[in-house]
N, C-alpha and C positions, 0 to 999 in steps of 0.2 A: 655260522652267522646267518641269521634269518633274513631272507629278503622281505622287505616291507614295500607295501604299495606307496607310491608317491602321494604326498598330501595334495589333494586337488586345490587348485588356485581359485580364489573367489572370482566371480565374473567382474570384469573391469567396469568401474563406474564411468558412466558417460562423461566426457569432458565438457564442462560448461563453456559456453562461448558468449558470455555477456558481461556486463559491467561488474557483477558480483564475483566473477571468476578471478579478478585481479585485486591485489591488496589495495586498500584505500584508507585514508584517515578521514573520519566523519567531519564534514564541513570544510575540508581543504579546498581551496579554489582550483587546484589542478585536477580534481576528481573528474572521472568520466561523467559527462552529462547524462548518460543512460541510467545512472543511479536514481534519478528522479522518477523513473518509470516503475520502480518497485514500491509498493504501498508500505506505509509505516505499520509495523506489527509490534505487539507487546506480549510478553510472556505473562499469562495470568490464568487463574482458574476459569472454567467455563461459567458464564453468568447464570444465575438462577432465574427461571422464568418468572417474571413479575406480573401479577394479575392486572395492575393498573396501567393502562396504555400511556398516560402522561408521564408516569415515573419511568416507564421503559424508554420512552423517547428522550427524556432528560438524561438518563444514564448513558444511552447510546451516544449522545452528543458530548458528554463531559468525562466519560470514564478514562479515556486516553490521557487527558490533561491531569486527571486526578492521580492515576497510577504514576505518571511522570513525576508529580510532586511527591507523593507518598513514598515511592520506592527509592527516591534519591537520598532521603534521610538527612539533608543538610540542616534544615530548620533554622537557617540564619535569619529568616523572615521574622522570627518571634521578637527579637530585640529592637526592631525598628517599628513594630506595630504599636500605635498609640494606646490601643485598648490593653494590650498585653503589658505595656509599661506600667499601667496603673492598677491592673487587676491581678496579674500573674495567674490567670485562669487558663489552663492548657486547652480547655474545650473551646476557647474563643480565639484560637490561633489560626493563621492561614493553613498550617499543616492539618489541623483538625478539620477545617472546612473541606479539604480535599479527601481526607480519610473517610469522612461521612458519606461521600459519594460512592466510595468503594463498598462501604457497608450497605448502602442502598442496593447496589448491584447484586450483592451476595444475599440479599434478603434478611440481613441481620438487624436492620433498622427500617422504620417507616419515616416518611416526611414529618409526621406529627412528633416523632421522637427528637428531631434535630432542629425544627424550624426556629425555636426560640434562641438557639445559639447564634444564628445568623443575624440577629439584631445587633450584635456586638461588633460592628464594623463600620468605620466612617467612610469606607471606599476611597481612602486617600491614595492608595497605590504604592505605598512605601515597600510593602512586601514584594511586589512584583519587581521593583528595581533592585532590591537586595538579593533576590533569589539567583543562585548560579544558573538555574535553568534559563533565566533571561540574560544574564551576563554573558553566557556562552552560546546564545542563539546563533546558529550558522556556523558554529565551531565544534560544539560537542553534542548539544541537544537539538532536536528538531523542533521542539515546541517552546514557544514563549509562555511563561507563566501568566495566567489570566485570572487571578484571584477575584478581582473586582467583578468580572463577568460571572464567575461561578456563584458569588454571593447574590448578585442580582437574579440569577437564574433560579437558585433555590428559593428565594423569597417569592418569585413569580409562581413557582411550582406550588408553594404552600397556599398562596391566595387562590390559585386555580382549584385546589382541593378543599377550599373552604376553611383553611387554617389561617386565622388572623391574629395579629398582635393588636391588643385593644387600642393603644394610642394611635397606631397607624391607621386602623380601620376608621376611627372617629375623624382623624385628620383628613383622610382622603374623602370621606363622606361629606365633610364640610367644604372641602375644596371643590368637590363635584357640584355642590349646590350653589356655591358663591362664585364659581369659575376662577377663584383665586385662593391661595393658601391662607389659613387663618392666622399665620405668623405668631403663634404662641402667645396670644394676648387678647385683650378686649378691644383691639383696634377695629374701627369700622371698615370692614373689608367687603367691597362690592364693585360691580362694574361701574356704578355711578361715581365712585370715589377713586378709581385707579389712577386718574390723572390729576388728582388734587395737589400732588406734590409740585406740579408745574404752575400753580396759580401765580399770575402776574408776569409770566415769562412770554406769553403770547406766541406759543409754538404752534405751527400748522399741523394738520392731520394728514397723514399719508405722504406720498411722494416717493421718489426713487430710493431715498435713504431714510430709515426710521430708527429711532432709539427704543430699544426694548428694555424696560425696567423691571427687574425681578420683584416678586411679591414682598420680600423683606424690605427692600429699599423703597418701593412705591408706597407702602403703608406704614412702615415703622421707622426706618433710618432714612428719612426723606432728604436729609442734607446731602446724601451721596448723589442722587440723580440731579438735584439742583446744581451741585457743583459741576457735574459733567455737562449738563445742558449749557450752563453759562460759560464754561471753558470753550465749548464748541462754537457758541455764538461769538465769543470774543475773537476766536481764530478765523471767523468767517466761513465756517464749515456748515453747509446747508443740510438740514435734516428736519424730519417731522416726527410725530407720534403715531402709533397704530390707531386705526379706526375703532377696533374693538379688541383690545389685548386680553387674552386669557393667560393663566399660568402656563409656563413653558411645558409642563408635564414631566419634567425631569425628576422631581422628587417622588412623584407617583410611581414612575418606573423604577426608581431606586428602592422603593419600599415593596415592590412586587405587583403594583396595580397597573399592569402594562396596557390593558384595554383602555383604561381611563387616560393614560398618558398619550396613547395614539389618537384618541378623540380630541384631546386638547391640541395636540400637534397639528391635526388636520384643520381644526378651526383657525389656528394662527397662520398656517400656510395659505389657506383660502383667503384670509383677510389681507395678507401681503399681496397676493395676486390681484385681489379686487381693487387695491389702491395703487397698483402699478409699482410696487416695491421690489427692488432688485438687491438691496443691500440692507442688512440689519446690524446695527451697532449694539453691542452688549457690554455692560459694565460689570456683570457678575460672572465669576468663573463657573458656577453651576449651570447657568444658561449657556455659556460657551461650550461646555462639555455636551449639553443636550443638543444644541443646534449643530455641532460639528461631528457628533458620534451617533446619537439616537435618530435624529431626523433623517440623515442619509440612509440609515437602515430601514426606516419606515417607508420612505418614498422613492428611493432609488433615483433614477434619472429625472423624475418629476420634481425633485428638490433642486431648484435652480437659483437659490438665494446665496449671495455672498455674505459671509459672517465676519464681522470685524470686531476685534477686542479693543475696547476704548483705551485701555492703558497702553497698548501698542500704538494706537493712533496718536495719542497725546505725545508720546515720546518722539514720534515722527514730526509732529507739528512743532515741537521745541527745536528739533534739529533743523527744520526748514525756516526757523525764525518767525513762524506765525504765532507762537506763544513764547513770551520771555518772562520768566520769573524775576522780579526785581525787588519785591518786598521781603526783607530779611525775616526769617523765622528763627528766633533764638531758642532753639530747643535741642536737647540731646535725644536722638532717636535710634531705634533699631527697627528692622523691617520684618514683618511676618509674611513668609511666602505661603499664599494659599495653595493647598495641596493640588487642587485641580488645575492650577497654572504651572506650578513648578514640577511636581512629581509626574503628573499625567500629561502635561503638554510641553514641558521643557521651557516654559516662559519664566525667566528669572532676571534677565539682563535689563529689559526695558524699564521695569519699575525702579531699578537702581539708577538708571540713567536719569529718570525724572527726579529722584530724590537728590542726586548729586548736582542737579541744575538749580536747586533752591538755595539762595544765599542764606547764611546764618546758621544752617543746620550743622550740628555735630553728629555725624552718621557713624555709629558703632555697629557694624554688621555682625550678624550671628556667625557662629562657627560652622553652621551647616547651611551652605548656600544652595547647593544643588542636591538632587536625589533625595536625601533623607532629612529634609528640613522638618521642623517641628509642626505638629498638627494642633488645631484648635479644638477638635472634637465636634465641630459644628456641622459635619456632613453625613450623608448616608442615612438620614432619618434618625440618627442617634439622639439628638436633643428632644425629639418628640416622644420617644419610647423610654429613654433613660437619661433624663436631664442631669441626674447626679453624676453619671459617668462622663458626660460632656463637660461638666463643671470641673471634675478632677483632671481631665486632660488639659483644659484651658489653664487651670492653676499651675500645672507643670510647665506649660508654655510661658507663663508670666514669670516663673522662677528663672527660666533661661533668659528672658528679657531683662530682668533685674540684674543679672550677672554682668550684663554689658554696661551697666551704669546709666541706662536710658531712663528718661522720665516720660517718654512718649513712644508708644508702640504703633507703628503704621502698618495697615493692612490694605489689601486690594480686593477684599471679599466681604460684602455686607453680612453674609451668614456667619462668618467667623467673629464679627465685631461685637455681637451681643454677648456671647459667653466670654470673650476676651475682656470686654469692658467690665463685666462683673468680677472677673478674677483680678483685673488691674486695679479696681477700686480698693481692694484690700491691701494692695502694695503701693498705693499712691502713684500709679502709672496710668496716664491717660491713653485711650485708644482712639485713633482717628483714621479715617479712610484716606488713601493716597490722593484721591481726586479732590477731597476737601482741602488737604494741605497745599496742593498745587494751586487751587483756586485762591487760597489766602495769599499765596506768594505773587500772584499776578494782580492782586488788588481787588478781588471779587468779594463782596459781602454775600455769603452763600445763603443763609437762612435755612429754614427747615429744621428737622429734629435729628439729633444724634442718638436717639433712644433714651430710655429712662435714666440710665447711669450717666451717659454722655451729657445730657442736658443739665442734670444736677451738678456735675463737676464743672460745666462751662458756665453755670449761672443762668440757665434758661435755654430755650431752643436755639441750637446753633450759635450760642453766645448771645442770645436775645435779639437776633436780627431778623427773625422770621415774621415779626409783626403780630404774633399771637397774644402778646401782652404778658407772657410769663417773664419773670425776672429770676 
């Protein structure tokens, strides 16, 4: 028997003495707090050196989120995406939006190759809610899915590199010149006419609380701000109008024109400060998103304005007895949840409280109340660049409304009401804003215009009560 040399033992691995040395379940509340000291890392190929500094900066910011989406492979987001529902185009899915970022990092695509794909998003946020990366945040995944932010960031990167979508470029150029959006029509849009909707209401200018009226409502669907203003007056709620209101800048930011958005935001903030304004009332969900998400990012601690959503304020005024709907409205209705209220802000209860306070209504609610409510297609600049796609999404929304047996679709978003009205016209379903409906029930003759379709179906502007002479 041959004597063999003993096999040398490998050197002992140093024993770790930190949070990673002990078993743990990601996201468990009993985990060692020291786990937070370890940076998040992802297994991925080494990035390709990118010659363009803005693309490098973009990839550095968004690659972790994109790998997190793309590598998970769930793809549940597709079936709740309103664009995917009507186009079935795989290049326009949230998964593809994230995969493109990875392709940018690897040098396989340039921004010019993908920019047009990112037009096809309403920024409704349904994909974020449906994604397991969001559902399990704090439990399994470290990152919340942020598809809306990724889409906005790619659009901004494209504009920064001189890559424009023709409709958006024209829209924002006109907005920049007029300080207000052109609202898709031949309406007279200017600083001189921005308060014309309030004719006869004798509203003051400035003050501690002002009402901000979005461009679509101020120039096109003027019955909405008239309803809001008269409801607040009836409730004894003191407010004024801005001294010089410009567009909120939110649509420009959504389309990628961030510098323009910031200039408009700075003007509005300066105007609020100049008139001693501390509180801004907003009736449009798009303004609400802009004032509560974009402006705080732009200004930080210098942004000292309280933002109040009118539909929440009205629900409170009804509860407090300062507004009491007494006039019956004998209609069968269903409610359209604006995406920027329901999906992105979790605001769905207060509009329903208002509707259930109105006598005479038969309220047939939709089957999707929270999270994945139906989209109108009216957001994210989609109606500007692809109106046919917005129309298809609104048509699908009206099919769902018709299934409830409703003859009236109620919304709380002026930007949704134009495409929804056009789709509802074909199905003999009227579209009305929740503020108008409440005003009718408290005995207010609103006046103003409900837009081309709404006026025609009502027999004249706001039912013929605006004094314009139309019948």
